[in-house]
C-alpha positions as CSV (number, residue, x, y, z in Angstrom):
1,M,0.0,0.0,0.0
2,Q,1.4,3.4,-1.0
3,K,-1.3,5.9,0.2
4,V,-4.5,5.9,2.2
5,R,-7.0,8.7,2.6
6,I,-9.3,8.7,5.6
7,T,-12.3,11.1,6.0
8,L,-14.0,11.2,9.4
9,P,-16.9,13.3,10.8
10,G,-16.9,15.3,13.9
11,T,-18.9,14.0,16.8
12,I,-20.8,15.5,19.8
13,T,-22.2,14.2,23.1
14,F,-25.0,16.3,24.5
15,G,-27.9,16.5,26.9
16,P,-28.8,14.3,29.8
17,A,-27.1,11.2,28.2
18,L,-23.7,12.8,28.8
19,N,-21.1,10.5,27.2
20,S,-23.3,7.5,26.7
21,L,-24.6,8.8,23.3
22,A,-22.6,10.4,20.5
23,L,-23.8,11.9,17.3
24,A,-21.8,12.2,14.1
25,I,-22.2,15.6,12.4
26,G,-21.3,17.0,8.9
27,L,-18.0,18.6,9.8
28,H,-15.1,16.5,8.6
29,T,-11.4,16.0,8.7
30,T,-9.5,14.3,5.9
31,V,-6.1,12.8,6.5
32,E,-3.9,11.4,3.7
33,I,-1.0,9.2,4.7
34,S,1.6,7.8,2.3
35,H,4.9,6.0,2.2
36,R,8.1,7.9,1.5
37,S,11.3,6.5,-0.1
38,D,13.5,8.2,2.5
39,D,13.3,8.1,6.3
40,A,11.7,11.5,6.7
41,L,8.5,12.4,8.5
42,I,6.6,15.2,6.8
43,V,3.4,16.6,8.3
44,E,1.3,19.2,6.6
45,A,-1.8,20.6,8.3
46,S,-4.4,23.1,7.0
47,G,-7.8,24.3,8.1
48,E,-9.1,24.4,11.7
49,G,-6.5,24.0,14.4
50,S,-3.6,23.9,11.9
51,G,-1.5,26.1,14.2
52,H,-2.8,24.6,17.5
53,Y,-0.7,21.4,17.5
54,G,3.0,20.9,17.1
55,I,4.0,19.6,13.6
56,G,5.8,16.3,13.4
57,L,5.8,13.8,16.2
58,R,3.6,16.0,18.4
59,H,0.5,16.1,16.1
60,P,-2.3,13.8,17.4
61,V,-2.5,11.9,14.1
62,V,1.2,11.1,14.3
63,L,1.0,10.2,18.0
64,S,-1.7,7.6,17.4
65,M,0.2,6.2,14.4
66,M,3.3,5.8,16.7
67,R,1.2,3.9,19.2
68,V,0.2,1.4,16.5
69,F,3.7,1.1,15.2
70,Q,4.9,0.3,18.8
71,K,2.1,-2.2,19.3
72,Q,3.0,-3.9,16.0
73,E,6.7,-3.5,16.7
74,R,7.4,-2.3,13.2
75,A,7.2,0.9,11.2
76,P,7.6,2.2,7.6
77,R,10.8,3.9,6.7
78,G,9.3,7.3,6.0
79,V,5.8,8.8,6.0
80,T,4.1,11.9,4.7
81,V,0.9,13.0,6.5
82,R,-1.4,15.7,5.0
83,I,-4.3,16.9,7.2
84,Q,-7.2,19.0,5.9
85,N,-9.5,19.7,8.9
86,A,-12.8,21.4,9.0
87,I,-13.6,20.5,12.7
88,P,-12.8,23.1,15.3
89,V,-10.4,21.7,17.8
90,T,-10.7,21.6,21.7
91,D,-14.3,22.7,21.4
92,G,-16.5,19.6,22.1
93,L,-16.8,18.6,18.4
94,G,-14.6,15.5,18.4
95,A,-11.7,16.8,16.3
96,E,-9.0,15.2,18.5
97,N,-10.8,11.9,18.4
98,A,-11.0,12.0,14.6
99,F,-7.3,12.6,14.5
100,N,-6.7,9.6,16.7
101,I,-8.8,7.3,14.5
102,A,-7.2,8.6,11.3
103,G,-3.8,7.8,12.7
104,V,-4.8,4.3,13.8
105,I,-6.4,3.5,10.4
106,G,-3.5,5.0,8.5
107,A,-0.8,3.2,10.4
108,N,-2.6,-0.2,9.9
109,N,-2.9,0.4,6.2
110,L,0.8,1.5,5.9
111,L,1.7,-1.8,7.6
112,D,-0.7,-3.8,5.3
113,T,-2.6,-5.1,8.4
114,S,-5.9,-6.6,7.5
115,H,-8.6,-5.2,9.9
116,N,-12.3,-4.8,9.2
117,R,-14.3,-1.8,10.4
118,L,-15.2,-3.4,13.8
119,Q,-11.5,-4.3,14.5
120,M,-10.4,-0.8,13.6
121,L,-13.1,0.6,15.9
122,E,-12.0,-1.5,18.8
123,L,-8.3,-0.7,18.3
124,A,-9.0,3.1,17.9
125,A,-11.2,3.0,21.0
126,S,-8.6,1.3,23.1
127,L,-6.1,4.1,22.2
128,S,-8.5,7.0,22.6
129,P,-9.1,9.1,25.8
130,A,-12.8,9.5,24.6
131,P,-13.8,6.1,23.1
132,Y,-17.5,7.1,23.1
133,H,-16.7,9.5,20.3
134,T,-14.9,6.8,18.4
135,A,-17.9,4.6,17.6
136,A,-20.0,7.4,16.3
137,S,-17.2,8.8,14.1
138,I,-16.5,5.4,12.5
139,I,-20.1,4.1,12.3
140,G,-21.9,7.4,11.7
141,G,-25.2,8.6,13.0
142,L,-26.3,8.2,16.6
143,V,-24.3,5.5,18.6
144,T,-24.6,4.4,22.2
145,S,-21.5,3.0,23.8
146,L,-20.0,2.0,27.1
147,T,-16.5,0.7,28.1
148,V,-16.7,-2.5,30.2
149,N,-13.6,-4.3,31.4
150,G,-11.6,-2.6,28.6
151,R,-14.0,-3.5,25.9
152,L,-16.1,-1.0,24.0
153,L,-19.8,-2.1,23.9
154,H,-21.7,-0.1,21.2
155,R,-24.8,-0.1,19.2
156,P,-26.0,2.2,16.4
157,I,-29.4,3.8,16.9
158,T,-31.6,4.8,14.0
159,V,-31.8,8.6,13.7
160,Q,-33.7,10.9,11.4
161,P,-31.8,12.9,8.7
162,L,-31.8,16.1,10.7
163,Q,-30.0,19.3,10.2
164,V,-28.2,20.7,13.3
165,I,-27.0,24.1,14.1
166,I,-23.5,24.4,15.7
167,V,-22.5,27.7,17.2
168,L,-19.0,28.3,18.6
169,P,-18.2,31.3,20.8
170,D,-14.6,32.6,20.8
171,L,-13.6,31.9,24.4
172,P,-9.8,31.3,24.4
173,R,-9.6,30.6,28.1
174,Y,-12.6,28.3,28.2
175,P,-10.9,24.8,27.7
176,A,-8.4,25.3,30.5
177,E,-11.1,26.7,32.9
178,A,-13.5,23.9,32.0
179,N,-10.9,21.2,32.8
180,L,-10.6,22.5,36.3
181,I,-14.3,21.9,37.0
182,R,-14.6,18.4,38.5
183,P,-17.2,18.1,41.4
184,D,-16.4,15.9,44.3
185,R,-20.1,15.0,44.8
186,I,-23.3,15.1,42.7
187,L,-26.8,14.9,43.9
188,F,-28.8,11.7,43.5
189,N,-31.8,13.7,42.4
190,D,-29.8,15.3,39.6
191,V,-28.6,11.9,38.4
192,A,-32.1,10.6,38.4
193,Y,-33.4,13.7,36.6
194,N,-30.9,13.0,33.7
195,L,-31.5,9.2,33.6
196,D,-35.3,9.7,33.4
197,R,-34.9,11.7,30.2
198,V,-32.5,9.5,28.2
199,P,-35.0,7.0,26.8
200,L,-37.3,9.8,25.5
201,M,-34.2,11.7,24.2
202,I,-33.4,8.6,22.1
203,E,-36.9,8.3,20.9
204,A,-37.1,11.9,19.9
205,L,-33.9,11.6,17.8
206,R,-35.1,8.3,16.4
207,T,-38.4,9.7,15.2
208,G,-37.4,13.3,14.6
209,D,-39.8,14.5,17.3
210,L,-38.1,17.9,17.9
211,P,-40.8,19.2,20.4
212,L,-40.2,16.1,22.5
213,L,-36.4,16.6,22.2
214,G,-36.9,20.1,23.5
215,D,-38.8,18.8,26.5
216,V,-36.2,16.2,27.5
217,L,-32.8,17.7,26.5
218,D,-32.2,19.5,29.8
219,D,-29.1,18.4,31.7
220,R,-28.5,18.9,35.5
221,L,-25.1,17.4,35.7
222,R,-22.7,19.0,33.2
223,L,-24.4,22.2,31.9
224,P,-25.0,23.9,35.3
225,M,-21.3,23.6,36.1
226,L,-20.0,24.9,32.8
227,K,-22.6,27.6,32.0
228,P,-20.9,30.2,34.2
229,L,-18.0,30.0,31.9
230,L,-20.2,30.6,28.8
231,T,-20.8,34.3,28.8
232,G,-24.3,35.0,27.5
233,Y,-25.5,31.4,27.2
234,D,-28.9,31.9,28.7
235,H,-29.5,34.9,26.4
236,V,-28.3,32.9,23.3
237,A,-30.6,30.0,24.2
238,E,-33.6,32.2,24.7
239,M,-33.0,34.0,21.4
240,A,-32.6,30.7,19.6
241,R,-35.9,29.5,20.9
242,R,-37.6,32.7,19.9
243,A,-36.2,32.2,16.4
244,G,-37.6,28.7,16.2
245,A,-35.1,26.3,17.8
246,S,-36.8,23.4,19.5
247,A,-33.8,22.3,21.6
248,I,-30.4,23.8,22.5
249,T,-27.6,22.5,24.7
250,L,-23.8,22.2,25.1
251,C,-21.7,20.0,22.9
252,G,-19.7,17.8,25.4
253,D,-17.8,20.1,27.7
254,G,-18.2,22.9,25.2
255,P,-17.9,25.7,24.4
256,A,-19.6,24.7,21.2
257,I,-23.4,24.7,21.3
258,V,-25.9,22.6,19.3
259,A,-29.4,23.6,18.4
260,F,-32.1,21.5,16.8
261,A,-34.9,23.0,14.7
262,P,-37.5,21.9,12.1
263,D,-36.6,24.8,9.7
264,N,-35.1,28.3,9.5
265,H,-31.7,26.9,10.4
266,A,-29.6,29.7,8.9
267,E,-31.8,32.3,10.5
268,I,-31.5,30.6,13.9
269,A,-27.7,30.3,13.5
270,S,-27.4,34.0,12.7
271,T,-29.6,34.9,15.6
272,M,-27.4,33.0,18.0
273,V,-24.2,34.6,16.7
274,T,-25.8,38.0,17.1
275,A,-26.9,37.1,20.6
276,F,-23.4,36.2,21.6
277,D,-22.2,39.5,20.0
278,N,-24.7,41.4,22.2
279,S,-22.8,39.8,25.1
280,G,-19.5,41.0,23.8
281,I,-18.5,37.5,22.5
282,K,-17.6,36.8,18.9
283,A,-19.0,33.5,17.5
284,R,-19.1,31.4,14.4
285,S,-21.9,29.1,13.2
286,W,-22.5,26.1,10.9
287,V,-25.6,24.4,9.7
288,V,-24.7,20.8,9.0
289,P,-26.5,17.5,8.5
290,I,-26.2,14.5,10.8
291,D,-23.4,12.3,9.2
292,R,-24.9,8.8,8.8
293,Q,-22.0,7.4,6.8
294,G,-19.1,7.5,9.2
295,V,-15.5,6.8,8.1
296,V,-14.6,6.8,4.4
297,I,-11.4,5.1,3.5
298,S,-9.7,5.3,0.1
299,V,-6.6,3.2,-0.5
300,I,-4.4,4.1,-3.5
301,G,-1.9,1.4,-4.5
C-alpha cells in the first residue's frame, strides 16, 4: 500500500445522556498518509487548528500512528501526513478523536494489516481518551457505547436525517477553565433527573420529534457547572428558541453549542451569533446534517 485517505466526521455528546450517546455531524477531517522512499516524517496541516498542534511527532495523528507502530513492533521507513481539517479543535466537536482514528487506520494500512471496520473501531477506541466518540465517528449517525472491562460495547441507533446548528463562541480561556471543574459529589436527584430523560431523548432523535427533544434535552449534571464560563449562554438559548429552535444545549464540555430546529436553520444560527455578539463575544456558526456514513477510507496502491 502506498497511500491511504481517511475522512471522518466530527462528533458530539450532549444533553442528559452525557457521554453514553454520541452523534456524528457533517464537519469533517481528511487525512492522507503515504509511504516515502526516504526516512523523513513530513506533516502538513491546513484548516481548523492547523496552528494549534506541534507539527511532526507532536501532532495527534502522528502520535496515534506511533502507538500502532509500537504495538506492532514495526514501522515504515518514512511517512508523509497531510491533514485538511474542518472540525474546530478543543471545542467539544470531536476533532481530536477524529485525528486519533485517522492515525490508527492510516498506520494499519501502511503496515498492510488486515482489519475490518469493527476491528479498527476496537483498536482506535482502546487508544482513545474518549472512546464514546470513536464509535460514532467510525459508524456514523447516533451511537450508544460503554466501556466494560476494557471492551467498548456499542450499538447504532436509527436517527432521522436532521440538520443541526453548531455555534462556537470565541472563548480562548474556556478549555483550561472547564478542565478544572470536577465536582467531588453530585446529587442523586440530579442523576435521576438525567436518567429519566435519556429514553425519551433517544426516541425523539429516532423519530425526529423535535418538540419532544426540547422537553427532555435538559441536563442537570454538566451544563450547570459549565454555564458560568459561557458568557451570554442563557440569552443565546432564549433568542434561539424565539427564532424557532426546538432544543439547545452544550456539545460535550463545550464551548460549542448545538441547536435542533425543524426549519429556518440559517436564521437561527445568525440569531445565536448576534446574541453572543450582544454579550461581547464573537462567535461562528455552521448548519450541517447528521453524518450517517461515518468513516470513508480510500486506498491508492
